[in-house]
N, C-alpha and C positions, 0 to 999 in steps of 0.2 A: 504494500500500500504506500503510495507516494505521499509525502508530507508537503503541503503547500509552502512555498517560500514566504518568509516573513518580510513584509515591506515596512520599512521605517520611514515615515514622512517627517521631515524637519522643516520648520519655518525658516524664512529668510533671516529673521531677527530672534536672537535668544534673550533670556531674561537679563535685565540690567544688573550690574554689580557696582559697588562703590569702592573707591580707592583714595587715599590721601597720603601725603609724605611730608616729613619734616614738620613745619609749623602748621600744616593743613590738617583738617579734620573732616570726616564725612560719615554721616549716620542717617538711617531711615527714621522718619518721624511721621506721626499721624495726629496733627493738631486739630482741635475742634473749636478753636477760637479765631475770631476775625483778626486780620484778613487772610490768615494762612489756610483756612479750610475752603476758600472760595474756588480754588482750582484743583485739578487732578481727578482723573476718572476713578481712581481707586481710593482716594482720600489720603494715600501715602505720598510724601514728598521726600526728595533727597536734600537733606540739610548739608550744604557745602560751606565750609569755612576755609577761606584761602590762607588766613593767618598773616602774621607779620612777614613781609617779603624780604628775602635776602638771597643774593647769588642765583636768582632765576631757578630755584628748586623747591619752592613751597607751593603746594597746590592741593586741590581736592577735585574729584571728577566722578561723573557717571560713565561707566563703560558699558557699551552695548555690543555683544558679539554679533558678527554678521557672517552669514553662511555663503561666502565666496560670491557676493554680488558683483557683477562686472561694474567697474567704475562708471562706465558710460550709461548705466541704467539708473544711477541716482539722479532723480529729476527734481525732488522737492524735499524740504525739511522745514519744520517750524517747532519752536519751543518757547515756553514761558518760565519766568523765574521772578522771585521776589527778592529785592535787595534791601538790607537794613538801612543803608545810606548810599549816596551817590559814590561811584567808584571810578577809577581810571580805566578799568577793564570791565567789559561785560562777560557773560558766560558764553564762551565761544566753542565752535564746532571743530573737531579734528577728525579727519578721514584717514584711516590707516589702510594702506594698500600694499600688495605684494604681487610678484610674478607667480601665478598659480602653478607654474612648472618648476620654479627654482626659488625656494624660500630664502636664499642668500640675498635676493633682490627685493627690497621693500622701501617704503617711504611713508612719512606722515605729512599729510596735506592739511595745513593749519590755517584756520581763519584768523586774520589779524584781529586781536581782541579789543583794540581801541578805535575801530572804524566808527564813523559818525552814525551809521545805520544800525549798529549793534547797541541797543538801549542800555544805559548805565545809570539811570536815575533811581533815586530811592523809591521803593514801592514796587508794584507789579510792572514787569517789563516783558516784552515778547519780541520774537524775531522770525521773519519769514525769509528763507534763503533765496537770494537772486543769483542764479548760476552764472550770469554774465558780468556781475560786478567784480572788478579787480580787488580781491580781498584775501586771497590765499597765497601762501608761500609754502615751500617744502624743504625738508631735509630727508636724506635717505642714503641707502647703500645699493650699489649695483645699478645706478641710474644712467649708465652710458647709453646714449641713443636718444635721450630726450632733447627737445629743442628749448626747454625751459631752464632758466638759471636758478640755482638753489639759493635759499636764504633771503631774508629781508635785506634791502627794500625792493626785492623783485616780487611783485604781487601780480596775480593772475586771477581770472575768473575760473570757476570750476569747469566751465565749458572749454577753457583752454587745455586743462588736463585731460578732459574727455576726448578732445580732438588730437591730442599729442600722439606721435608715432609710437612712443614707449608706453605711456600711462594708459592709453586707450585699450591696451591688451591686458591690463592688470585688474585684479579683483580686490574687493573690500573685505577685510577680515575683522575690522572693528570700527565703530564710530563712537566717539566720546564727546562729552560736553564738560568743559574744564573751566576752572576758576583759580586764578593765581598766575604763577610763572612770570612774576614781575621782579624788579630789583629795587634796591633802596630799603627803607625801614617802614614804609607805609603798611597799614593793616587792611587786608581784605576781609571785612566783617561778614557776619552770617548772611547766607543766601539760601533760598529754597527753590529747587527746580520742581515744577509741578506737572508740566505737560511736555511730551516729546512726540512728534509725529514724523515718520519717515516714509516718503513715497505714498502718502495718504493713509498709512497704517499707524494707529496709536500704539505706543510702546507702554504697556502697563508698568507703572512705577510702584514697587512694593518690595518688602524684604525678600531676598533671593534664597534659593535652596542651599547655597554655599555659605550663608551666614555673614556675608559682608555687611558693614554698616551697623553692626549690633553694638559694638563697644567704641566709644569716642574718647579722645584724649585732647584736652586743651592745654596748651603751653603758654604761660604768661611770663614775660621778662620785664622787670621793672628796675630802673636805674635812677637813684638819687631823688626819688619822689615817694610820696606815700603810696602804698599798694591799695588800689581800688579797682578790682576787676569783677566781672559778672559772667556766670554761666547761665544761659537762658535757652534751653532746647526747644521750648514751645510745645512740648509733648510730655507724656508721662515718662519719668526716668528714675533711675536708681543711682545714687552716688556710690562709687566703689572705693575710691582711695584718693588721698592727698599726698603729694610729695612736695617739699619746699626746701630750698637752700638759700642762704643769705651769706654775703661775704664777711660779715662780722656780727657779733652778738648785738641785737637791738638794744635800745635804751630801756632802762628800768621802767616798768609800768606801761610800756607800749605793747599791747596785746595783739597777737595774730588771731584773727577770728574768721569763721565761716558762719554766715547767717542766711537762713531761708527767708526771702522776701516774697510777698504775695503781690500779684498784679490783678487780683480778683475783681472783676467789674461789678459794680453795684454795692461794694462794701462801703460803709459809712467812713471808715478810715482804714485803708489797706494795711497800715502799720500795725493794726490790731492782730494781724496774722503773722508778723515777722517773728522768727524764732532763732535764737542762737543755738547752733548745733556743735560748735567746736570753739575752744578758746585756749590759747597757750601763751604764757609770758616766757619767751625764750631767754630773757635776761636771767631769770631765776635759776635756770638750769645751765646757763652758759652755752646754750645750744646754737648751732648754726644750720642744723638740718632737722627736718621733720619727715616722718612717714607715718600715715594714719590710715588704717583700713576701716571702711564703713560696711557697705554691702546690704544684706537682708535687713529690712526695717528702716532703711534710709530711702524710702520711696516717696517721690514728690510728683505733683501734678503739673499739667501744662501751663497753669497760671503762676507757677512758682519758679523762682530763680535763686541761684546760690551766689551770694556776694562774698568776695574775699577782701579783707581789710587789714592793714597794718600801718600805723602812723610812721612818719619818717624821722621826726625828732631832730632834724637838722644835720643828721649824719649822712655821709656819702656811702649808702648801702646799695648793693645790687641783688635782686631777687630772681630766682628761677623757680616757677611754681607749675605743677602739673595736676590737673583734676582729671580722674578717669571715671567714666560714667557709662551707663547702659540705657538704651532707649527702646529696645524691642523686647516685648515680653509675650 
């Protein structure tokens, strides 16, 4: 008796995953508060924090695996995102391509992140890809045979790559939406990617089977001023740990604290819900480092934020602080 062959049908786009490096952070969130709940077909958003930028290597991104789509077949893309404040860069698209017969040959075709048409204002932003606009540059390996010149300021339309003698034969293995990759010490504050549509197909944003975007880490560096930083995931989360280091013992009586602050709408006085959850006078113990585990029981809601505080006292101190937290349950 013959056994019928098993046919496996795979879509063009696989489930999105999240990635962040260095000062960046990327987690899945499902806020139910305005304005964050207004978009996204699933209710889940990708919370991207580009972080304090240095040396072109701090970023957060949504990665979408692509099943060998010919580059020439990518005709349309649109996406929406919420920015906490106006930024130098918007959330830009990167198209990762390779020679389908020789994986030594590949390139990343990157949308210039500060073009005028890529919205960068505080609040909800959206972008619709125009394949004819000169906005893409590329880096790659094994690109002999292309008529296009690598690296900025050589910008091309996507249609230029699609019509190129080399790239027109290549396929897409990944499309990403990225936040960061700047230089200097400016901070790319929280952003939330809500909708992505490629070639007319909505890409469902939600926690993936591989578990990316479950645990977040925020790094805060403070020099010569009082510490005043905030973690605000805008979704239910669990505080996992705190680590902190300072260059010298702080002044007597200046206490390092973590406080849960509420932004609960409708409360007569939101400070009624503020709660101190950690306090340490590092002068008393002559300490310059802290590590504190939290975990189960330290669960907070979407309207709650963790404030980190430490007075400066006129001393020239530098702090490095990391909060680790979990947003997917």
